[in-house]
Backbone as JSON, one array per atom type, in Angstrom:
{
  "sequence": "MSSENQTRAQFTHMKDGTAEDWHTIAASFGDFAKSLPDRIMDHLKLLEGDFGGFKVDRMTHCLQTATLAHRDGKDEEYVVCALLHDIGDTLGTYNHADVAAVLLEPFVSEENHWMVKHHAIFQGYYFFHYLGLDPNMRENFKDHPYYKRTLEFVSKYDSPAFDPEAETLPLSYFEPMLRRVLAKPRKSLYKKAMSEEA",
  "N": [[31.6, -5.79, 24.41], [31.17, -5.06, 27.4], [29.19, -1.54, 29.06], [30.92, -0.85, 30.61], [33.51, -1.69, 30.69], [34.26, -0.48, 28.31], [35.8, 2.02, 26.14], [36.69, 5.48, 27.22], [36.11, 8.9, 27.09], [37.92, 11.84, 28.63], [37.68, 14.17, 29.41], [36.06, 16.78, 31.52], [34.5, 18.72, 30.56], [33.55, 20.02, 27.69], [35.37, 21.71, 26.56], [37.97, 20.79, 27.05], [37.82, 19.09, 25.59], [40.36, 16.33, 23.6], [41.42, 15.56, 20.27], [41.67, 12.7, 20.38], [40.06, 12.33, 22.52], [37.33, 12.59, 21.2], [37.38, 11.23, 18.65], [37.16, 8.67, 20.13], [34.48, 9.15, 21.48], [33.43, 9.07, 18.78], [33.29, 6.92, 17.74], [32.04, 5.34, 19.47], [29.42, 6.2, 18.96], [29.02, 5.56, 15.86], [28.74, 2.78, 16.43], [26.49, 2.95, 18.14], [24.61, 4.17, 16.54], [23.79, 2.17, 14.68], [22.26, 0.67, 16.05], [20.21, 2.09, 15.7], [17.29, 1.6, 14.82], [16.9, -0.52, 15.73], [16.07, -0.25, 18.16], [14.06, 1.84, 17.53], [11.92, 0.5, 16.5], [11.75, -1.01, 19.14], [10.14, 1.41, 20.74], [7.91, 2.07, 18.81], [6.31, -0.28, 19.59], [5.14, 0.03, 21.4], [3.17, 1.72, 21.74], [1.22, -0.56, 21.03], [-1.77, -1.86, 22.45], [-2.28, 0.69, 23.53], [-5.01, 2.47, 23.03], [-6.42, 5.0, 22.78], [-9.17, 6.04, 23.13], [-9.95, 5.2, 20.74], [-11.37, 2.8, 18.13], [-9.08, 0.99, 17.12], [-5.77, -0.02, 18.41], [-3.13, 1.72, 18.77], [-0.69, 1.26, 17.49], [-1.52, -0.62, 15.94], [-3.24, 0.93, 14.02], [-1.0, 2.32, 12.89], [0.11, -0.18, 12.02], [-2.3, -0.43, 9.95], [-1.89, 1.33, 8.32], [0.49, 1.57, 7.09], [0.13, -0.57, 5.93], [-2.03, -0.34, 4.14], [-0.74, 1.92, 2.24], [1.44, 0.57, 1.08], [0.48, -1.18, -0.14], [-0.96, 0.01, -1.86], [1.02, 0.44, -4.04], [3.23, 1.93, -2.92], [6.35, 3.52, -2.44], [9.19, 1.92, -0.23], [10.34, 3.73, 0.88], [7.99, 5.36, 1.48], [6.27, 4.16, 2.7], [7.49, 3.41, 4.9], [7.49, 5.99, 6.62], [4.77, 6.2, 6.36], [4.54, 4.04, 8.5], [5.62, 4.93, 11.11], [4.94, 7.36, 11.3], [2.95, 8.13, 13.27], [4.3, 7.36, 15.61], [5.1, 9.21, 17.7], [2.95, 9.79, 19.12], [3.33, 8.77, 21.85], [5.42, 10.62, 22.78], [5.02, 13.04, 22.51], [2.69, 14.46, 23.11], [1.31, 16.84, 22.78], [2.64, 17.4, 20.06], [2.69, 15.36, 18.35], [2.75, 14.74, 15.32], [5.47, 15.88, 14.86], [7.53, 14.94, 16.31], [7.31, 12.14, 15.25], [8.0, 13.68, 12.32], [10.73, 14.8, 13.05], [12.27, 12.12, 13.93], [12.27, 11.14, 11.69], [13.63, 12.51, 9.83], [16.46, 12.68, 9.37], [16.74, 10.29, 6.84], [14.33, 10.79, 4.68], [13.12, 12.0, 1.78], [12.62, 15.13, 1.02], [10.07, 15.7, 0.46], [8.35, 13.27, 1.99], [9.23, 13.98, 4.65], [7.67, 16.86, 4.74], [5.47, 15.88, 4.46], [4.63, 13.86, 6.42], [5.76, 16.11, 8.75], [3.25, 16.96, 8.65], [0.53, 16.54, 8.34], [-1.23, 15.62, 11.22], [-2.31, 18.63, 10.67], [-3.28, 18.59, 8.31], [-5.29, 15.86, 9.21], [-6.89, 16.91, 10.67], [-8.83, 17.74, 9.48], [-11.35, 16.08, 9.19], [-12.43, 16.62, 11.39], [-11.79, 18.48, 13.42], [-13.91, 20.38, 13.42], [-15.68, 19.53, 15.72], [-14.07, 19.94, 17.62], [-13.89, 22.34, 18.01], [-11.78, 23.65, 16.43], [-10.25, 24.76, 13.59], [-11.24, 22.9, 10.28], [-10.77, 23.54, 8.14], [-8.03, 24.11, 8.7], [-5.46, 22.94, 7.18], [-6.02, 24.38, 4.32], [-4.54, 26.17, 4.73], [-1.99, 25.76, 3.49], [-2.38, 25.2, 0.76], [-1.23, 25.97, -1.51], [0.98, 24.67, -1.47], [3.8, 22.7, -2.43], [3.68, 20.28, -1.56], [1.11, 19.67, -0.79], [-0.79, 18.33, -1.57], [0.53, 15.62, -1.75], [0.55, 15.45, 0.76], [-2.54, 15.52, 1.69], [-3.17, 13.19, -0.24], [-2.08, 11.15, 1.67], [-3.45, 11.28, 3.98], [-5.67, 11.15, 3.55], [-6.29, 8.25, 2.06], [-4.5, 6.51, 3.23], [-4.05, 6.99, 5.95], [-6.42, 8.13, 7.71], [-8.65, 6.24, 7.14], [-7.42, 3.81, 8.65], [-8.42, 2.74, 10.61], [-10.12, 0.29, 11.1], [-10.69, -2.56, 12.94], [-11.39, -4.91, 11.58], [-9.82, -4.64, 8.76], [-6.87, -5.55, 6.67], [-3.71, -6.26, 8.21], [-0.4, -6.52, 8.55], [1.69, -7.64, 10.09], [4.32, -5.9, 12.25], [6.78, -7.34, 11.89], [7.04, -8.02, 8.95], [7.22, -5.07, 7.99], [9.36, -4.78, 9.02], [12.29, -5.37, 7.96], [11.66, -3.4, 5.41], [12.09, -1.0, 7.4], [14.58, -1.81, 8.5], [16.24, -0.99, 5.72], [15.55, 1.46, 5.36], [16.25, 3.19, 6.81], [18.8, 3.23, 7.36], [21.07, 4.28, 6.8], [21.85, 8.02, 6.63], [20.57, 10.52, 5.05], [21.32, 13.11, 5.46], [22.41, 14.86, 7.86], [23.6, 16.76, 10.59], [26.27, 15.65, 11.51], [27.31, 14.09, 8.78], [29.01, 14.22, 7.46], [31.33, 13.54, 9.19], [31.09, 11.66, 10.13], [31.66, 9.42, 7.79], [33.91, 10.3, 7.55], [34.86, 8.44, 9.8], [34.21, 6.09, 8.83]],
  "CA": [[32.31, -5.31, 25.87], [29.99, -4.19, 28.1], [29.07, -0.7, 28.73], [31.78, -0.36, 32.05], [35.01, -1.79, 29.7], [34.83, 0.52, 27.17], [36.92, 3.53, 26.36], [36.15, 6.63, 27.34], [36.64, 10.67, 27.05], [38.87, 12.3, 29.92], [37.02, 15.35, 30.03], [34.64, 16.79, 32.17], [33.94, 19.71, 30.25], [33.68, 19.79, 26.69], [36.24, 22.84, 26.11], [39.04, 20.47, 27.69], [38.31, 16.9, 25.22], [40.95, 16.15, 22.47], [41.17, 14.56, 19.5], [41.21, 11.11, 21.27], [38.48, 11.84, 23.51], [36.34, 13.22, 20.17], [37.4, 10.21, 18.28], [36.45, 7.64, 20.99], [32.99, 9.35, 20.87], [32.84, 8.99, 17.17], [33.63, 5.27, 17.33], [31.02, 5.3, 20.41], [28.34, 6.53, 18.31], [28.76, 4.57, 15.08], [27.93, 1.57, 17.02], [25.03, 3.04, 18.73], [23.89, 5.06, 15.63], [23.61, 0.84, 14.16], [20.81, -0.02, 16.86], [18.85, 2.72, 15.74], [15.74, 0.73, 14.13], [15.75, -1.39, 16.76], [15.39, 1.36, 19.19], [13.03, 2.71, 16.63], [11.19, -0.36, 17.02], [11.25, -0.86, 20.53], [9.17, 2.59, 21.12], [6.7, 1.85, 18.08], [5.46, -1.22, 19.96], [5.11, 0.96, 23.01], [1.68, 2.04, 20.89], [0.63, -1.66, 21.56], [-2.8, -1.53, 23.42], [-2.69, 2.17, 23.82], [-6.44, 2.91, 22.57], [-6.66, 6.19, 22.96], [-10.52, 6.16, 22.46], [-9.63, 5.05, 19.26], [-11.23, 1.35, 17.78], [-7.84, 0.03, 17.18], [-4.86, 0.77, 19.34], [-2.17, 2.8, 18.29], [-0.03, 0.26, 16.85], [-2.56, -1.59, 14.74], [-3.11, 2.29, 13.1], [0.4, 2.75, 12.19], [0.65, -1.2, 10.86], [-2.84, -0.48, 9.02], [-1.72, 3.13, 7.58], [1.46, 0.76, 6.64], [-0.36, -1.83, 4.63], [-2.43, 0.56, 2.57], [0.32, 2.29, 1.65], [2.41, -0.62, 0.5], [-0.65, -2.46, -0.93], [-1.47, 0.95, -3.06], [2.23, 0.44, -4.51], [4.07, 3.01, -2.61], [8.01, 2.81, -1.95], [10.05, 1.38, 1.03], [10.41, 5.32, 2.18], [7.2, 5.8, 1.93], [5.58, 3.29, 3.87], [8.03, 3.62, 6.31], [7.11, 7.33, 7.24], [3.7, 5.88, 7.18], [4.22, 2.84, 9.45], [6.3, 5.59, 12.07], [3.79, 8.74, 11.73], [2.61, 8.42, 14.7], [5.44, 7.22, 16.49], [5.52, 10.55, 18.71], [2.23, 10.0, 20.0], [4.08, 8.43, 23.38], [6.35, 11.36, 24.12], [4.64, 14.42, 21.85], [1.02, 14.51, 23.16], [0.73, 18.0, 22.17], [2.75, 17.68, 18.91], [3.15, 13.61, 17.95], [3.71, 14.32, 14.01], [6.88, 16.95, 14.71], [8.35, 14.22, 17.09], [7.53, 11.79, 13.83], [9.32, 13.95, 11.76], [12.3, 14.72, 13.69], [13.01, 11.39, 13.98], [12.46, 10.54, 9.86], [14.35, 13.91, 8.24], [18.14, 12.28, 8.27], [16.59, 9.42, 6.56], [13.88, 10.81, 4.39], [12.91, 12.97, 0.92], [12.14, 16.79, 1.78], [8.55, 15.84, 0.32], [7.77, 12.79, 2.51], [9.49, 14.97, 5.83], [6.97, 17.38, 5.01], [3.57, 14.61, 4.34], [4.19, 13.31, 7.62], [5.17, 16.89, 9.73], [1.91, 18.06, 8.27], [-0.45, 15.27, 8.62], [-2.13, 16.34, 12.06], [-3.22, 19.46, 10.36], [-4.81, 17.57, 6.97], [-6.33, 15.04, 9.55], [-8.26, 17.35, 11.31], [-10.47, 17.75, 8.41], [-12.79, 14.96, 9.47], [-12.86, 16.55, 13.24], [-11.25, 19.68, 14.18], [-14.92, 21.31, 13.95], [-15.82, 18.97, 16.83], [-13.2, 20.45, 19.13], [-13.85, 24.2, 18.26], [-11.15, 23.83, 15.63], [-10.94, 25.14, 12.02], [-11.53, 21.98, 9.94], [-9.81, 23.59, 7.1], [-6.46, 25.01, 8.62], [-5.04, 22.45, 6.03], [-5.91, 25.79, 3.33], [-3.12, 27.42, 4.56], [-0.79, 25.67, 2.91], [-3.17, 24.54, -0.57], [0.08, 26.38, -2.62], [2.75, 24.46, -1.2], [3.78, 22.03, -3.58], [3.55, 18.83, -0.93], [-0.07, 19.77, -0.39], [-1.64, 17.11, -2.97], [0.8, 14.27, -1.45], [-0.62, 14.98, 1.91], [-3.73, 15.24, 1.44], [-3.15, 11.62, -0.3], [-1.47, 10.55, 2.64], [-4.42, 11.35, 5.01], [-7.55, 10.72, 3.04], [-5.97, 7.41, 1.44], [-3.72, 5.56, 4.11], [-4.14, 7.57, 7.46], [-7.82, 8.46, 8.13], [-9.44, 4.89, 6.64], [-6.77, 2.99, 9.18], [-8.73, 2.28, 12.28], [-10.85, -1.03, 11.14], [-10.03, -4.47, 13.03], [-11.2, -6.09, 10.46], [-9.16, -4.08, 7.85], [-5.64, -5.95, 6.45], [-2.94, -5.1, 9.37], [0.35, -6.74, 8.08], [2.52, -7.0, 11.47], [5.7, -5.05, 12.11], [8.25, -8.31, 11.15], [6.59, -7.82, 7.4], [7.48, -4.17, 7.54], [11.14, -4.53, 9.95], [13.44, -5.24, 6.7], [12.12, -2.04, 4.64], [12.56, -0.12, 8.34], [16.08, -1.23, 8.14], [17.06, -0.34, 4.86], [15.61, 3.2, 5.06], [17.3, 3.91, 8.49], [20.61, 2.89, 7.59], [22.05, 5.28, 6.49], [21.29, 9.02, 6.82], [20.97, 11.33, 3.47], [21.38, 14.51, 5.52], [22.73, 14.59, 9.55], [24.93, 17.47, 11.24], [27.06, 14.71, 11.47], [27.25, 13.36, 7.95], [30.59, 14.38, 6.99], [32.47, 13.17, 10.2], [30.67, 9.95, 9.77], [32.07, 9.21, 6.24], [35.61, 9.67, 7.59], [35.01, 7.43, 10.27], [33.99, 4.58, 8.09]],
  "C": [[31.3, -4.49, 26.58], [30.24, -2.57, 28.48], [30.56, -0.08, 29.51], [33.01, -0.55, 31.33], [35.4, -0.59, 28.8], [35.37, 1.62, 26.93], [36.34, 4.42, 26.18], [36.79, 7.96, 27.26], [37.49, 10.57, 28.89], [38.07, 13.31, 30.22], [36.28, 15.39, 30.53], [33.79, 17.86, 32.03], [34.56, 19.7, 29.08], [34.86, 20.96, 26.08], [37.61, 22.09, 26.41], [38.73, 18.57, 26.92], [39.25, 17.76, 23.89], [40.56, 15.78, 21.87], [40.8, 13.18, 19.65], [40.62, 11.22, 22.03], [37.39, 11.51, 22.28], [36.54, 11.51, 19.04], [37.1, 8.51, 18.84], [35.07, 7.99, 20.93], [32.56, 9.22, 19.54], [32.85, 7.29, 16.82], [32.18, 4.98, 18.26], [29.88, 5.37, 19.42], [27.9, 5.8, 17.34], [28.31, 3.43, 15.27], [26.41, 2.12, 17.59], [24.41, 3.49, 18.05], [23.26, 3.55, 14.73], [22.31, 0.77, 14.56], [19.75, 0.87, 16.53], [17.64, 2.16, 15.28], [15.76, -0.19, 14.91], [15.18, -0.77, 18.49], [14.28, 2.23, 19.11], [11.58, 1.39, 17.17], [10.37, -0.54, 18.25], [9.9, 0.43, 21.06], [8.32, 2.53, 20.35], [6.09, 0.3, 18.98], [5.23, -0.51, 21.31], [3.29, 1.87, 22.66], [1.1, 0.54, 20.82], [-0.71, -1.87, 22.7], [-3.1, -0.26, 24.19], [-4.23, 2.37, 23.01], [-6.53, 4.25, 22.34], [-8.38, 6.66, 23.06], [-10.93, 5.52, 21.44], [-10.47, 3.41, 19.28], [-10.37, 0.53, 18.02], [-6.87, 0.36, 17.99], [-4.0, 1.31, 18.39], [-1.32, 2.19, 17.1], [-0.32, -0.65, 15.54], [-3.22, -0.31, 13.54], [-2.23, 2.2, 12.77], [0.43, 1.24, 10.91], [-0.45, -1.11, 9.6], [-2.56, 0.76, 7.85], [-0.3, 2.42, 6.54], [0.92, 0.06, 4.97], [-1.02, -1.57, 3.8], [-1.74, 0.85, 1.95], [1.05, 1.6, 0.64], [1.29, -1.35, -0.22], [-1.0, -1.63, -2.39], [-0.08, 0.93, -3.81], [3.09, 1.46, -4.07], [5.46, 2.53, -2.29], [8.25, 2.51, -0.79], [9.9, 3.07, 1.96], [9.2, 5.64, 2.73], [6.13, 5.36, 2.98], [6.59, 3.39, 4.99], [7.57, 4.67, 7.22], [5.26, 6.6, 7.5], [3.31, 4.75, 8.47], [4.77, 3.96, 10.97], [5.18, 6.93, 12.2], [2.93, 8.43, 12.51], [3.18, 7.89, 16.05], [5.45, 8.03, 17.76], [4.34, 10.32, 19.48], [2.6, 9.34, 22.02], [4.62, 9.57, 24.06], [5.59, 13.12, 23.51], [3.22, 14.73, 21.87], [0.87, 15.1, 22.38], [1.17, 18.4, 20.65], [3.37, 16.31, 18.2], [3.59, 14.2, 16.22], [5.33, 15.68, 14.31], [7.86, 15.98, 15.42], [8.67, 13.1, 16.02], [9.01, 11.99, 12.89], [10.73, 14.52, 11.32], [13.66, 13.48, 13.47], [13.49, 10.98, 12.47], [13.68, 11.66, 9.33], [15.53, 13.01, 7.95], [17.71, 11.75, 7.17], [15.83, 9.58, 5.1], [13.68, 11.96, 3.49], [12.41, 13.98, 2.09], [10.22, 16.54, 1.83], [7.85, 14.39, 1.44], [8.03, 13.01, 3.91], [8.23, 15.92, 6.32], [5.54, 16.71, 5.16], [3.66, 14.24, 6.47], [4.73, 14.66, 8.81], [3.66, 17.77, 10.04], [0.8, 17.47, 8.62], [-1.63, 15.66, 9.77], [-2.62, 17.31, 11.38], [-3.99, 19.24, 9.28], [-5.86, 16.63, 7.77], [-7.57, 15.54, 9.74], [-9.44, 18.05, 10.37], [-11.65, 17.21, 8.69], [-12.71, 15.22, 10.99], [-12.39, 17.7, 13.7], [-12.71, 20.55, 14.43], [-16.01, 20.75, 15.13], [-14.98, 19.67, 18.29], [-12.86, 21.58, 19.04], [-12.58, 24.64, 17.68], [-11.75, 24.59, 14.1], [-10.6, 23.84, 11.27], [-10.68, 22.05, 8.49], [-8.66, 24.74, 7.1], [-5.7, 24.02, 8.02], [-5.06, 22.95, 4.7], [-4.64, 26.58, 3.41], [-2.03, 26.74, 3.62], [-0.99, 24.73, 1.02], [-2.16, 25.21, -1.75], [1.34, 25.97, -2.47], [3.08, 23.06, -2.12], [4.0, 20.31, -3.24], [2.6, 18.73, -0.47], [-0.69, 18.73, -0.63], [-0.89, 15.97, -1.68], [0.36, 14.04, -0.25], [-1.84, 15.05, 2.76], [-3.9, 13.74, 1.17], [-3.18, 10.83, 0.9], [-2.77, 10.43, 3.4], [-5.38, 10.78, 4.47], [-7.15, 9.33, 2.46], [-5.8, 6.4, 2.45], [-3.59, 5.69, 5.66], [-5.21, 7.59, 7.88], [-8.67, 7.05, 8.1], [-8.54, 3.66, 7.85], [-6.97, 2.86, 10.62], [-9.7, 1.46, 11.95], [-10.14, -2.18, 11.94], [-10.31, -5.21, 12.49], [-10.7, -5.71, 9.33], [-7.3, -5.3, 7.95], [-4.55, -5.28, 7.1], [-1.35, -6.21, 9.2], [0.88, -6.66, 9.61], [3.71, -6.45, 10.84], [6.41, -6.12, 11.79], [8.07, -8.05, 9.52], [7.56, -6.28, 7.21], [9.26, -3.94, 8.24], [11.86, -4.36, 8.51], [13.64, -3.74, 6.18], [12.69, -0.59, 5.68], [14.39, 0.07, 8.3], [16.88, -0.61, 7.61], [16.56, 1.15, 4.59], [16.19, 4.02, 6.05], [18.58, 3.53, 8.63], [21.7, 3.44, 7.13], [22.12, 6.77, 5.97], [21.79, 9.55, 5.69], [21.71, 12.73, 3.72], [21.19, 14.47, 7.04], [24.2, 16.32, 9.68], [26.26, 16.56, 11.3], [27.88, 13.99, 10.65], [28.78, 13.25, 7.64], [31.74, 13.7, 7.78], [32.03, 11.93, 10.16], [31.25, 8.74, 8.56], [33.38, 9.37, 6.42], [36.02, 8.91, 8.72], [35.04, 5.8, 9.93], [35.26, 4.43, 7.57]]
}
């Protein structure tokens, strides 16, 4: 059914919405939510050809990071976090890690969410001193329970993933993992309402 022919709510101000209006919106939301993995993959593909001064483009970097994590035996959720950790580069120029973390938060564990959200600070160890920043900024989190996890992610998977000669599995390899991880949110403001609609 085209969007022009879909049933729509009747209100023009939320205060006037009826139960019927909100059931119509909830039904539409469910269909839209199911296509989230497609939209995520489309957005990830925007990183193709965007080198940003690096030796490989941002898409290759994401794929290499995920490949390294996968080859090292990390679980699917972790690998998907590795794949999407820099998806925020296009829209979050000044806070790319936050953007990725927000997209992943409903679907991943607290530790993986924290790892993605803070990876930009941790990777700064390698280059912040060249930019007049404190390379030891990550030490502000040394007592945090996810410090070691994030340190490992950055040192073993994120930082070495700029090699044009390195193994780089294609996006199609990771797509089934991405679809499984994003299939159903663990936490969401709307989770209870979504389960009642199902």
